[in-house]
Predicted model as a PDB file, atoms N, CA, C, CB and O in Angstrom, pLDDT in the B-factor column:
MODEL        1                                                                  
ATOM      1  N   MET A   1      70.632-116.712  55.998  1.00 48.00           N  
ATOM      2  CA  MET A   1      71.073-117.976  54.891  1.00 48.00           C  
ATOM      3  C   MET A   1      70.474-119.274  55.433  1.00 48.00           C  
ATOM      4  CB  MET A   1      72.884-118.239  54.746  1.00 48.00           C  
ATOM      5  O   MET A   1      70.568-119.638  56.605  1.00 48.00           O  
ATOM      6  N   ARG A   2      69.909-119.866  54.550  1.00 53.00           N  
ATOM      7  CA  ARG A   2      69.457-121.398  54.975  1.00 53.00           C  
ATOM      8  C   ARG A   2      70.623-122.426  54.657  1.00 53.00           C  
ATOM      9  CB  ARG A   2      68.030-121.918  54.077  1.00 53.00           C  
ATOM     10  O   ARG A   2      71.355-122.453  53.668  1.00 53.00           O  
ATOM     11  N   ALA A   3      70.596-123.292  55.797  1.00 53.00           N  
ATOM     12  CA  ALA A   3      71.530-124.719  55.452  1.00 53.00           C  
ATOM     13  C   ALA A   3      70.925-125.629  54.420  1.00 53.00           C  
ATOM     14  CB  ALA A   3      71.712-125.721  56.813  1.00 53.00           C  
ATOM     15  O   ALA A   3      69.717-125.734  54.210  1.00 53.00           O  
ATOM     16  N   ALA A   4      71.791-126.214  53.857  1.00 59.00           N  
ATOM     17  CA  ALA A   4      71.390-127.018  52.879  1.00 59.00           C  
ATOM     18  C   ALA A   4      70.562-128.314  53.361  1.00 59.00           C  
ATOM     19  CB  ALA A   4      72.573-127.359  52.147  1.00 59.00           C  
ATOM     20  O   ALA A   4      69.721-128.891  52.671  1.00 59.00           O  
ATOM     21  N   ARG A   5      70.874-128.601  54.416  1.00 65.00           N  
ATOM     22  CA  ARG A   5      70.317-129.832  55.004  1.00 65.00           C  
ATOM     23  C   ARG A   5      69.038-129.490  55.603  1.00 65.00           C  
ATOM     24  CB  ARG A   5      71.239-130.474  56.042  1.00 65.00           C  
ATOM     25  O   ARG A   5      68.501-130.526  55.994  1.00 65.00           O  
ATOM     26  N   VAL A   6      68.343-128.477  55.832  1.00 66.00           N  
ATOM     27  CA  VAL A   6      67.297-128.121  56.573  1.00 66.00           C  
ATOM     28  C   VAL A   6      66.279-127.826  55.669  1.00 66.00           C  
ATOM     29  CB  VAL A   6      67.569-127.087  57.451  1.00 66.00           C  
ATOM     30  O   VAL A   6      66.416-126.929  54.837  1.00 66.00           O  
ATOM     31  N   PRO A   7      64.909-128.743  55.790  1.00 67.00           N  
ATOM     32  CA  PRO A   7      63.881-128.542  54.810  1.00 67.00           C  
ATOM     33  C   PRO A   7      63.274-127.273  55.219  1.00 67.00           C  
ATOM     34  CB  PRO A   7      62.854-129.704  54.722  1.00 67.00           C  
ATOM     35  O   PRO A   7      63.227-126.806  56.357  1.00 67.00           O  
ATOM     36  N   VAL A   8      62.709-126.667  53.870  1.00 67.00           N  
ATOM     37  CA  VAL A   8      62.055-125.574  54.023  1.00 67.00           C  
ATOM     38  C   VAL A   8      60.613-125.857  53.492  1.00 67.00           C  
ATOM     39  CB  VAL A   8      62.776-124.470  53.370  1.00 67.00           C  
ATOM     40  O   VAL A   8      60.360-126.556  52.511  1.00 67.00           O  
ATOM     41  N   GLN A   9      59.517-125.081  54.442  1.00 72.00           N  
ATOM     42  CA  GLN A   9      58.118-125.245  54.014  1.00 72.00           C  
ATOM     43  C   GLN A   9      57.599-124.036  53.180  1.00 72.00           C  
ATOM     44  CB  GLN A   9      57.221-125.441  55.258  1.00 72.00           C  
ATOM     45  O   GLN A   9      57.829-122.885  53.550  1.00 72.00           O  
ATOM     46  N   GLY A  10      56.907-124.311  52.067  1.00 70.00           N  
ATOM     47  CA  GLY A  10      56.387-123.222  51.341  1.00 70.00           C  
ATOM     48  C   GLY A  10      54.873-123.462  51.375  1.00 70.00           C  
ATOM     49  O   GLY A  10      54.329-124.546  51.164  1.00 70.00           O  
ATOM     50  N   ASN A  11      54.243-122.262  51.680  1.00 81.00           N  
ATOM     51  CA  ASN A  11      52.881-122.400  51.524  1.00 81.00           C  
ATOM     52  C   ASN A  11      52.204-121.955  50.207  1.00 81.00           C  
ATOM     53  CB  ASN A  11      52.326-121.736  52.555  1.00 81.00           C  
ATOM     54  O   ASN A  11      52.552-120.919  49.641  1.00 81.00           O  
ATOM     55  N   PHE A  12      51.297-122.706  49.766  1.00 88.00           N  
ATOM     56  CA  PHE A  12      50.656-122.412  48.630  1.00 88.00           C  
ATOM     57  C   PHE A  12      49.279-121.870  48.872  1.00 88.00           C  
ATOM     58  CB  PHE A  12      50.636-123.540  47.820  1.00 88.00           C  
ATOM     59  O   PHE A  12      48.599-122.596  49.597  1.00 88.00           O  
ATOM     60  N   ASP A  13      48.757-120.885  48.489  1.00 89.00           N  
ATOM     61  CA  ASP A  13      47.391-120.305  48.585  1.00 89.00           C  
ATOM     62  C   ASP A  13      46.159-121.233  48.242  1.00 89.00           C  
ATOM     63  CB  ASP A  13      47.347-119.132  47.672  1.00 89.00           C  
ATOM     64  O   ASP A  13      45.844-121.325  47.055  1.00 89.00           O  
ATOM     65  N   PRO A  14      45.567-121.803  49.026  1.00 90.00           N  
ATOM     66  CA  PRO A  14      44.429-122.576  48.437  1.00 90.00           C  
ATOM     67  C   PRO A  14      43.438-121.885  47.796  1.00 90.00           C  
ATOM     68  CB  PRO A  14      43.792-123.305  49.353  1.00 90.00           C  
ATOM     69  O   PRO A  14      42.682-122.560  47.097  1.00 90.00           O  
ATOM     70  N   LYS A  15      43.252-120.698  47.862  1.00 91.00           N  
ATOM     71  CA  LYS A  15      42.135-119.944  47.252  1.00 91.00           C  
ATOM     72  C   LYS A  15      42.388-120.324  45.718  1.00 91.00           C  
ATOM     73  CB  LYS A  15      42.174-118.222  47.599  1.00 91.00           C  
ATOM     74  O   LYS A  15      41.451-120.524  44.945  1.00 91.00           O  
ATOM     75  N   LEU A  16      43.860-120.414  45.308  1.00 94.00           N  
ATOM     76  CA  LEU A  16      43.858-120.630  43.919  1.00 94.00           C  
ATOM     77  C   LEU A  16      43.176-121.950  43.242  1.00 94.00           C  
ATOM     78  CB  LEU A  16      45.208-120.590  43.580  1.00 94.00           C  
ATOM     79  O   LEU A  16      42.931-122.104  42.046  1.00 94.00           O  
ATOM     80  N   LEU A  17      42.950-122.795  44.230  1.00 95.00           N  
ATOM     81  CA  LEU A  17      42.626-124.135  43.914  1.00 95.00           C  
ATOM     82  C   LEU A  17      41.041-123.984  43.721  1.00 95.00           C  
ATOM     83  CB  LEU A  17      43.122-125.233  45.104  1.00 95.00           C  
ATOM     84  O   LEU A  17      40.486-124.994  43.290  1.00 95.00           O  
ATOM     85  N   VAL A  18      40.274-122.928  43.965  1.00 95.00           N  
ATOM     86  CA  VAL A  18      38.753-122.932  43.807  1.00 95.00           C  
ATOM     87  C   VAL A  18      38.551-122.291  42.327  1.00 95.00           C  
ATOM     88  CB  VAL A  18      37.937-121.986  45.086  1.00 95.00           C  
ATOM     89  O   VAL A  18      37.850-122.946  41.555  1.00 95.00           O  
ATOM     90  N   ASP A  19      39.038-121.215  41.920  1.00 92.00           N  
ATOM     91  CA  ASP A  19      38.548-120.899  40.672  1.00 92.00           C  
ATOM     92  C   ASP A  19      39.542-120.307  39.777  1.00 92.00           C  
ATOM     93  CB  ASP A  19      37.466-120.061  40.800  1.00 92.00           C  
ATOM     94  O   ASP A  19      39.257-119.437  38.954  1.00 92.00           O  
ATOM     95  N   SER A  20      40.830-120.839  39.967  1.00 96.00           N  
ATOM     96  CA  SER A  20      41.849-120.229  38.859  1.00 96.00           C  
ATOM     97  C   SER A  20      42.005-121.474  37.791  1.00 96.00           C  
ATOM     98  CB  SER A  20      43.529-119.743  39.603  1.00 96.00           C  
ATOM     99  O   SER A  20      41.515-122.598  37.905  1.00 96.00           O  
ATOM    100  N   SER A  21      42.800-120.978  36.750  1.00 98.00           N  
ATOM    101  CA  SER A  21      42.926-122.041  35.694  1.00 98.00           C  
ATOM    102  C   SER A  21      44.045-122.965  36.094  1.00 98.00           C  
ATOM    103  CB  SER A  21      43.208-121.428  34.253  1.00 98.00           C  
ATOM    104  O   SER A  21      44.813-122.623  36.993  1.00 98.00           O  
ATOM    105  N   ALA A  22      44.182-124.144  35.458  1.00 98.00           N  
ATOM    106  CA  ALA A  22      45.263-124.818  35.622  1.00 98.00           C  
ATOM    107  C   ALA A  22      46.744-124.117  35.325  1.00 98.00           C  
ATOM    108  CB  ALA A  22      45.027-125.908  34.852  1.00 98.00           C  
ATOM    109  O   ALA A  22      47.654-124.240  36.144  1.00 98.00           O  
ATOM    110  N   ASP A  23      46.899-123.424  34.175  1.00 98.00           N  
ATOM    111  CA  ASP A  23      47.987-122.672  34.034  1.00 98.00           C  
ATOM    112  C   ASP A  23      48.186-121.855  35.179  1.00 98.00           C  
ATOM    113  CB  ASP A  23      47.929-121.945  32.904  1.00 98.00           C  
ATOM    114  O   ASP A  23      49.360-121.694  35.510  1.00 98.00           O  
ATOM    115  N   GLU A  24      47.289-121.293  35.871  1.00 98.00           N  
ATOM    116  CA  GLU A  24      47.765-120.222  37.104  1.00 98.00           C  
ATOM    117  C   GLU A  24      48.161-121.060  38.200  1.00 98.00           C  
ATOM    118  CB  GLU A  24      46.535-119.142  37.691  1.00 98.00           C  
ATOM    119  O   GLU A  24      49.101-120.666  38.890  1.00 98.00           O  
ATOM    120  N   VAL A  25      47.630-122.096  38.464  1.00 97.00           N  
ATOM    121  CA  VAL A  25      47.900-123.045  39.439  1.00 97.00           C  
ATOM    122  C   VAL A  25      49.444-123.589  39.409  1.00 97.00           C  
ATOM    123  CB  VAL A  25      46.892-124.170  39.241  1.00 97.00           C  
ATOM    124  O   VAL A  25      50.205-123.617  40.376  1.00 97.00           O  
ATOM    125  N   ARG A  26      49.728-124.018  38.071  1.00 97.00           N  
ATOM    126  CA  ARG A  26      51.049-124.404  37.699  1.00 97.00           C  
ATOM    127  C   ARG A  26      52.142-123.383  37.690  1.00 97.00           C  
ATOM    128  CB  ARG A  26      50.985-124.945  36.461  1.00 97.00           C  
ATOM    129  O   ARG A  26      53.319-123.728  37.798  1.00 97.00           O  
ATOM    130  N   ALA A  27      51.756-122.045  37.555  1.00 97.00           N  
ATOM    131  CA  ALA A  27      52.543-120.976  37.657  1.00 97.00           C  
ATOM    132  C   ALA A  27      52.816-120.489  39.240  1.00 97.00           C  
ATOM    133  CB  ALA A  27      51.884-119.922  36.806  1.00 97.00           C  
ATOM    134  O   ALA A  27      53.929-120.259  39.714  1.00 97.00           O  
ATOM    135  N   ALA A  28      51.838-120.412  39.777  1.00 95.00           N  
ATOM    136  CA  ALA A  28      52.037-120.462  41.262  1.00 95.00           C  
ATOM    137  C   ALA A  28      52.752-121.371  41.925  1.00 95.00           C  
ATOM    138  CB  ALA A  28      50.997-120.540  41.832  1.00 95.00           C  
ATOM    139  O   ALA A  28      53.461-120.982  42.853  1.00 95.00           O  
ATOM    140  N   ALA A  29      52.711-122.541  41.632  1.00 92.00           N  
ATOM    141  CA  ALA A  29      53.450-123.582  42.137  1.00 92.00           C  
ATOM    142  C   ALA A  29      54.990-123.569  41.763  1.00 92.00           C  
ATOM    143  CB  ALA A  29      52.814-124.794  41.687  1.00 92.00           C  
ATOM    144  O   ALA A  29      55.901-123.919  42.513  1.00 92.00           O  
ATOM    145  N   ARG A  30      55.101-123.143  40.583  1.00 92.00           N  
ATOM    146  CA  ARG A  30      56.630-122.917  40.094  1.00 92.00           C  
ATOM    147  C   ARG A  30      57.312-121.786  40.860  1.00 92.00           C  
ATOM    148  CB  ARG A  30      56.706-122.522  38.484  1.00 92.00           C  
ATOM    149  O   ARG A  30      58.492-121.716  41.206  1.00 92.00           O  
ATOM    150  N   GLU A  31      56.164-120.782  41.082  1.00 91.00           N  
ATOM    151  CA  GLU A  31      57.090-119.586  41.578  1.00 91.00           C  
ATOM    152  C   GLU A  31      57.447-119.894  43.292  1.00 91.00           C  
ATOM    153  CB  GLU A  31      56.138-117.918  41.349  1.00 91.00           C  
ATOM    154  O   GLU A  31      58.404-119.493  43.954  1.00 91.00           O  
ATOM    155  N   MET A  32      56.460-120.630  43.638  1.00 88.00           N  
ATOM    156  CA  MET A  32      56.849-121.057  45.051  1.00 88.00           C  
ATOM    157  C   MET A  32      57.924-121.867  45.178  1.00 88.00           C  
ATOM    158  CB  MET A  32      55.854-121.717  45.701  1.00 88.00           C  
ATOM    159  O   MET A  32      58.787-121.608  46.017  1.00 88.00           O  
ATOM    160  N   LEU A  33      58.009-122.919  44.386  1.00 87.00           N  
ATOM    161  CA  LEU A  33      59.169-123.695  44.394  1.00 87.00           C  
ATOM    162  C   LEU A  33      60.559-123.077  43.948  1.00 87.00           C  
ATOM    163  CB  LEU A  33      58.878-124.777  43.594  1.00 87.00           C  
ATOM    164  O   LEU A  33      61.634-123.424  44.438  1.00 87.00           O  
ATOM    165  N   ASP A  34      60.419-122.192  43.033  1.00 87.00           N  
ATOM    166  CA  ASP A  34      61.622-121.280  42.668  1.00 87.00           C  
ATOM    167  C   ASP A  34      62.107-120.730  43.933  1.00 87.00           C  
ATOM    168  CB  ASP A  34      61.255-120.068  41.648  1.00 87.00           C  
ATOM    169  O   ASP A  34      63.276-120.836  44.302  1.00 87.00           O  
ATOM    170  N   ALA A  35      61.195-120.149  44.580  1.00 84.00           N  
ATOM    171  CA  ALA A  35      61.717-119.129  45.622  1.00 84.00           C  
ATOM    172  C   ALA A  35      62.281-120.048  46.802  1.00 84.00           C  
ATOM    173  CB  ALA A  35      60.448-118.037  46.190  1.00 84.00           C  
ATOM    174  O   ALA A  35      63.080-119.589  47.618  1.00 84.00           O  
ATOM    175  N   LEU A  36      61.847-121.303  46.849  1.00 79.00           N  
ATOM    176  CA  LEU A  36      62.462-122.276  48.146  1.00 79.00           C  
ATOM    177  C   LEU A  36      63.728-122.700  47.659  1.00 79.00           C  
ATOM    178  CB  LEU A  36      61.529-123.731  48.580  1.00 79.00           C  
ATOM    179  O   LEU A  36      64.603-122.997  48.472  1.00 79.00           O  
ATOM    180  N   GLY A  37      63.964-122.776  46.287  1.00 74.00           N  
ATOM    181  CA  GLY A  37      65.421-123.382  45.787  1.00 74.00           C  
ATOM    182  C   GLY A  37      65.343-124.935  45.890  1.00 74.00           C  
ATOM    183  O   GLY A  37      64.326-125.553  46.205  1.00 74.00           O  
ATOM    184  N   SER A  38      66.556-125.488  45.582  1.00 68.00           N  
ATOM    185  CA  SER A  38      66.487-126.908  45.323  1.00 68.00           C  
ATOM    186  C   SER A  38      66.751-127.838  46.483  1.00 68.00           C  
ATOM    187  CB  SER A  38      67.405-127.217  44.293  1.00 68.00           C  
ATOM    188  O   SER A  38      67.066-129.010  46.277  1.00 68.00           O  
ATOM    189  N   GLN A  39      66.630-127.342  47.685  1.00 71.00           N  
ATOM    190  CA  GLN A  39      66.943-128.259  48.868  1.00 71.00           C  
ATOM    191  C   GLN A  39      65.603-128.855  49.219  1.00 71.00           C  
ATOM    192  CB  GLN A  39      67.621-127.469  50.174  1.00 71.00           C  
ATOM    193  O   GLN A  39      64.534-128.537  48.698  1.00 71.00           O  
ATOM    194  N   LYS A  40      65.809-129.879  50.291  1.00 71.00           N  
ATOM    195  CA  LYS A  40      64.609-130.482  50.624  1.00 71.00           C  
ATOM    196  C   LYS A  40      63.305-129.422  51.182  1.00 71.00           C  
ATOM    197  CB  LYS A  40      65.034-131.534  51.709  1.00 71.00           C  
ATOM    198  O   LYS A  40      63.474-128.511  51.992  1.00 71.00           O  
ATOM    199  N   LEU A  41      62.176-129.736  50.628  1.00 76.00           N  
ATOM    200  CA  LEU A  41      61.282-128.975  50.919  1.00 76.00           C  
ATOM    201  C   LEU A  41      59.659-129.560  51.389  1.00 76.00           C  
ATOM    202  CB  LEU A  41      61.344-128.195  49.806  1.00 76.00           C  
ATOM    203  O   LEU A  41      59.344-130.695  51.030  1.00 76.00           O  
ATOM    204  N   ILE A  42      58.896-128.906  52.020  1.00 77.00           N  
ATOM    205  CA  ILE A  42      57.526-129.157  52.347  1.00 77.00           C  
ATOM    206  C   ILE A  42      56.762-128.151  51.500  1.00 77.00           C  
ATOM    207  CB  ILE A  42      57.228-129.021  53.907  1.00 77.00           C  
ATOM    208  O   ILE A  42      56.984-126.951  51.664  1.00 77.00           O  
ATOM    209  N   ALA A  43      55.901-128.558  50.628  1.00 79.00           N  
ATOM    210  CA  ALA A  43      55.079-127.843  50.071  1.00 79.00           C  
ATOM    211  C   ALA A  43      53.707-128.266  50.509  1.00 79.00           C  
ATOM    212  CB  ALA A  43      55.310-127.863  48.744  1.00 79.00           C  
ATOM    213  O   ALA A  43      53.219-129.390  50.390  1.00 79.00           O  
ATOM    214  N   ASN A  44      53.137-127.153  51.053  1.00 79.00           N  
ATOM    215  CA  ASN A  44      51.676-127.234  51.873  1.00 79.00           C  
ATOM    216  C   ASN A  44      50.613-126.172  51.458  1.00 79.00           C  
ATOM    217  CB  ASN A  44      51.910-126.993  53.518  1.00 79.00           C  
ATOM    218  O   ASN A  44      50.893-125.272  50.666  1.00 79.00           O  
ATOM    219  N   LEU A  45      49.647-126.283  51.903  1.00 81.00           N  
ATOM    220  CA  LEU A  45      48.391-125.346  51.773  1.00 81.00           C  
ATOM    221  C   LEU A  45      48.536-124.489  53.055  1.00 81.00           C  
ATOM    222  CB  LEU A  45      46.835-126.204  51.712  1.00 81.00           C  
ATOM    223  O   LEU A  45      48.726-125.017  54.151  1.00 81.00           O  
ATOM    224  N   CYS A  46      48.444-123.209  52.892  1.00 75.00           N  
ATOM    225  CA  CYS A  46      48.347-122.182  54.275  1.00 75.00           C  
ATOM    226  C   CYS A  46      47.427-122.811  55.164  1.00 75.00           C  
ATOM    227  CB  CYS A  46      47.751-120.567  53.995  1.00 75.00           C  
ATOM    228  O   CYS A  46      47.773-123.153  56.295  1.00 75.00           O  
ATOM    229  N   GLU A  47      46.320-122.977  54.737  1.00 76.00           N  
ATOM    230  CA  GLU A  47      45.111-123.117  55.697  1.00 76.00           C  
ATOM    231  C   GLU A  47      44.614-124.499  55.560  1.00 76.00           C  
ATOM    232  CB  GLU A  47      43.909-122.076  55.383  1.00 76.00           C  
ATOM    233  O   GLU A  47      43.716-124.841  56.329  1.00 76.00           O  
ATOM    234  N   GLY A  48      45.123-125.458  54.578  1.00 79.00           N  
ATOM    235  CA  GLY A  48      44.702-126.413  54.452  1.00 79.00           C  
ATOM    236  C   GLY A  48      43.346-126.578  53.309  1.00 79.00           C  
ATOM    237  O   GLY A  48      42.965-125.549  52.749  1.00 79.00           O  
ATOM    238  N   LEU A  49      42.749-127.716  53.043  1.00 84.00           N  
ATOM    239  CA  LEU A  49      41.726-127.765  52.164  1.00 84.00           C  
ATOM    240  C   LEU A  49      40.501-127.495  52.880  1.00 84.00           C  
ATOM    241  CB  LEU A  49      41.690-128.994  51.474  1.00 84.00           C  
ATOM    242  O   LEU A  49      40.472-127.935  54.029  1.00 84.00           O  
ATOM    243  N   SER A  50      39.446-126.850  52.452  1.00 88.00           N  
ATOM    244  CA  SER A  50      38.334-126.377  53.033  1.00 88.00           C  
ATOM    245  C   SER A  50      37.152-127.267  52.446  1.00 88.00           C  
ATOM    246  CB  SER A  50      38.202-124.848  52.778  1.00 88.00           C  
ATOM    247  O   SER A  50      36.125-127.325  53.121  1.00 88.00           O  
ATOM    248  N   GLY A  51      37.216-128.003  51.178  1.00 91.00           N  
ATOM    249  CA  GLY A  51      36.291-128.694  50.479  1.00 91.00           C  
ATOM    250  C   GLY A  51      35.720-127.875  49.335  1.00 91.00           C  
ATOM    251  O   GLY A  51      34.944-128.417  48.548  1.00 91.00           O  
ATOM    252  N   LYS A  52      36.014-126.773  49.216  1.00 93.00           N  
ATOM    253  CA  LYS A  52      35.592-125.816  48.091  1.00 93.00           C  
ATOM    254  C   LYS A  52      36.407-125.796  46.910  1.00 93.00           C  
ATOM    255  CB  LYS A  52      35.558-124.459  48.550  1.00 93.00           C  
ATOM    256  O   LYS A  52      36.149-125.113  45.919  1.00 93.00           O  
ATOM    257  N   GLU A  53      37.501-126.639  47.049  1.00 93.00           N  
ATOM    258  CA  GLU A  53      38.575-126.600  46.135  1.00 93.00           C  
ATOM    259  C   GLU A  53      38.099-127.491  44.940  1.00 93.00           C  
ATOM    260  CB  GLU A  53      39.944-127.098  46.808  1.00 93.00           C  
ATOM    261  O   GLU A  53      37.336-128.427  45.180  1.00 93.00           O  
ATOM    262  N   ASP A  54      38.512-127.241  43.675  1.00 96.00           N  
ATOM    263  CA  ASP A  54      38.204-127.937  42.475  1.00 96.00           C  
ATOM    264  C   ASP A  54      39.360-129.311  42.499  1.00 96.00           C  
ATOM    265  CB  ASP A  54      38.375-126.786  41.064  1.00 96.00           C  
ATOM    266  O   ASP A  54      40.581-129.159  42.524  1.00 96.00           O  
ATOM    267  N   PRO A  55      38.745-130.466  42.487  1.00 95.00           N  
ATOM    268  CA  PRO A  55      39.701-131.563  42.792  1.00 95.00           C  
ATOM    269  C   PRO A  55      40.643-131.777  41.692  1.00 95.00           C  
ATOM    270  CB  PRO A  55      38.993-132.851  43.078  1.00 95.00           C  
ATOM    271  O   PRO A  55      41.672-132.443  41.800  1.00 95.00           O  
ATOM    272  N   ALA A  56      40.233-131.159  40.586  1.00 97.00           N  
ATOM    273  CA  ALA A  56      41.144-131.237  39.101  1.00 97.00           C  
ATOM    274  C   ALA A  56      42.358-130.165  39.475  1.00 97.00           C  
ATOM    275  CB  ALA A  56      40.095-130.610  37.433  1.00 97.00           C  
ATOM    276  O   ALA A  56      43.469-130.380  38.989  1.00 97.00           O  
ATOM    277  N   LEU A  57      42.175-129.129  40.250  1.00 96.00           N  
ATOM    278  CA  LEU A  57      42.893-128.162  40.385  1.00 96.00           C  
ATOM    279  C   LEU A  57      44.116-128.767  41.279  1.00 96.00           C  
ATOM    280  CB  LEU A  57      42.089-127.007  40.920  1.00 96.00           C  
ATOM    281  O   LEU A  57      45.311-128.768  40.985  1.00 96.00           O  
ATOM    282  N   VAL A  58      43.513-129.261  42.406  1.00 94.00           N  
ATOM    283  CA  VAL A  58      44.484-129.962  43.383  1.00 94.00           C  
ATOM    284  C   VAL A  58      45.425-130.974  42.700  1.00 94.00           C  
ATOM    285  CB  VAL A  58      43.672-130.734  44.495  1.00 94.00           C  
ATOM    286  O   VAL A  58      46.603-131.066  43.047  1.00 94.00           O  
ATOM    287  N   SER A  59      44.944-131.656  41.822  1.00 96.00           N  
ATOM    288  CA  SER A  59      45.775-132.746  41.001  1.00 96.00           C  
ATOM    289  C   SER A  59      46.808-132.012  40.264  1.00 96.00           C  
ATOM    290  CB  SER A  59      44.869-133.625  39.922  1.00 96.00           C  
ATOM    291  O   SER A  59      47.945-132.413  40.017  1.00 96.00           O  
ATOM    292  N   VAL A  60      46.235-130.791  39.915  1.00 97.00           N  
ATOM    293  CA  VAL A  60      47.460-130.187  38.762  1.00 97.00           C  
ATOM    294  C   VAL A  60      48.487-129.654  39.881  1.00 97.00           C  
ATOM    295  CB  VAL A  60      46.847-128.644  37.483  1.00 97.00           C  
ATOM    296  O   VAL A  60      49.676-129.859  39.633  1.00 97.00           O  
ATOM    297  N   LEU A  61      48.178-129.008  41.057  1.00 93.00           N  
ATOM    298  CA  LEU A  61      49.099-128.568  41.856  1.00 93.00           C  
ATOM    299  C   LEU A  61      49.961-129.966  42.330  1.00 93.00           C  
ATOM    300  CB  LEU A  61      48.384-127.709  43.026  1.00 93.00           C  
ATOM    301  O   LEU A  61      51.189-129.902  42.275  1.00 93.00           O  
ATOM    302  N   VAL A  62      49.436-130.989  42.708  1.00 92.00           N  
ATOM    303  CA  VAL A  62      50.252-132.183  42.944  1.00 92.00           C  
ATOM    304  C   VAL A  62      51.187-132.567  42.150  1.00 92.00           C  
ATOM    305  CB  VAL A  62      49.604-133.159  43.038  1.00 92.00           C  
ATOM    306  O   VAL A  62      52.346-132.798  42.496  1.00 92.00           O  
ATOM    307  N   ASP A  63      50.593-132.687  40.679  1.00 95.00           N  
ATOM    308  CA  ASP A  63      51.547-132.977  39.441  1.00 95.00           C  
ATOM    309  C   ASP A  63      52.643-132.044  39.372  1.00 95.00           C  
ATOM    310  CB  ASP A  63      50.812-132.893  38.071  1.00 95.00           C  
ATOM    311  O   ASP A  63      53.793-132.474  39.274  1.00 95.00           O  
ATOM    312  N   ALA A  64      52.359-130.599  39.421  1.00 94.00           N  
ATOM    313  CA  ALA A  64      53.324-129.583  39.241  1.00 94.00           C  
ATOM    314  C   ALA A  64      54.317-129.675  40.369  1.00 94.00           C  
ATOM    315  CB  ALA A  64      52.677-128.218  39.169  1.00 94.00           C  
ATOM    316  O   ALA A  64      55.509-129.503  40.111  1.00 94.00           O  
ATOM    317  N   ILE A  65      53.937-129.924  41.563  1.00 89.00           N  
ATOM    318  CA  ILE A  65      55.026-130.263  42.470  1.00 89.00           C  
ATOM    319  C   ILE A  65      56.126-131.370  42.299  1.00 89.00           C  
ATOM    320  CB  ILE A  65      54.432-130.547  43.563  1.00 89.00           C  
ATOM    321  O   ILE A  65      57.321-131.341  42.593  1.00 89.00           O  
ATOM    322  N   HIS A  66      55.366-132.345  41.739  1.00 89.00           N  
ATOM    323  CA  HIS A  66      56.111-133.802  41.730  1.00 89.00           C  
ATOM    324  C   HIS A  66      56.901-133.635  40.437  1.00 89.00           C  
ATOM    325  CB  HIS A  66      55.009-135.277  41.680  1.00 89.00           C  
ATOM    326  O   HIS A  66      58.021-134.145  40.396  1.00 89.00           O  
ATOM    327  N   ASP A  67      56.378-132.890  39.240  1.00 92.00           N  
ATOM    328  CA  ASP A  67      57.214-132.660  38.047  1.00 92.00           C  
ATOM    329  C   ASP A  67      58.288-131.582  38.010  1.00 92.00           C  
ATOM    330  CB  ASP A  67      56.363-132.384  37.007  1.00 92.00           C  
ATOM    331  O   ASP A  67      58.988-131.349  37.025  1.00 92.00           O  
ATOM    332  N   TYR A  68      58.357-130.895  39.273  1.00 87.00           N  
ATOM    333  CA  TYR A  68      59.282-129.582  39.349  1.00 87.00           C  
ATOM    334  C   TYR A  68      60.727-130.105  39.114  1.00 87.00           C  
ATOM    335  CB  TYR A  68      59.183-128.742  40.906  1.00 87.00           C  
ATOM    336  O   TYR A  68      61.131-131.139  39.647  1.00 87.00           O  
ATOM    337  N   GLU A  69      61.472-129.348  38.301  1.00 81.00           N  
ATOM    338  CA  GLU A  69      62.977-129.606  38.194  1.00 81.00           C  
ATOM    339  C   GLU A  69      63.416-128.226  38.123  1.00 81.00           C  
ATOM    340  CB  GLU A  69      63.498-130.532  36.894  1.00 81.00           C  
ATOM    341  O   GLU A  69      62.818-127.363  37.480  1.00 81.00           O  
ATOM    342  N   VAL A  70      64.517-128.026  38.827  1.00 71.00           N  
ATOM    343  CA  VAL A  70      65.239-126.897  38.957  1.00 71.00           C  
ATOM    344  C   VAL A  70      66.039-126.558  38.029  1.00 71.00           C  
ATOM    345  CB  VAL A  70      65.852-126.888  39.917  1.00 71.00           C  
ATOM    346  O   VAL A  70      66.705-125.528  38.134  1.00 71.00           O  
TER     347      VAL A  70                                                      
ENDMDL                                                                          
END                                                                             
């Protein structure tokens, strides 16, 4: 059981930022955030950015995280 005051880290697969659609990125972000719940969280990329990612999809991910509501 997670304590409500403990931040949780969620890993987003950066491969999705290379050749997925914006809708797929939004859906994967929502799935990750839904799994983490409403406590404080850190959303990160498993392996970081490699330079192959589509900047538009990175923006979609950031926006999806910022716009997330439980």
